[in-house]
C-alpha positions, 0 to 999 in steps of 0.5 A: 499499499502506498501512503501519500498525501492524497491518502492522508487527506482522505483519511482526514476527510473521513475522520472529519479532521482539518489538517494543514499542509505541514500536518499532512506532510508529517502524517504521511511520513508517520503513517508510512513508518507505521504501515512498514512496521505492521508489514514487517510483523505480517512477514513473520508468519503464524507457523508453530505452536498455537497461541496460549490463553491464560484463562484456559478457555474451554469455550463453555458458556452459561445457559441463557436464562431470562432474569428480572431486570432492575427497578426502572422507577427506582432508577428514574427517581435517582436522576438529579435532572429529568423530564418525565422519565428521561434523564437530562444530561449536559450537551456533549456535542455541538 
């Protein structure tokens, strides 16, 4: 894969990030170094012993049984700011 300024600008556009030309040049170099590093890791291959999982891991799962939920009215009663049964929180995004 070729990392160039056009690719950096496309990633910035998709990420909704505005970059200056200096930042585009710097990121082009950094992304190329990161990509080269991961490419070298993939060349190592995955031959040999299987991965070790410290938790054992037989893959057994518990039975899925319905359970009684929390008391919704009790939870709503604890809200400091509410409109009816809805929690009012500060605006996080513009």
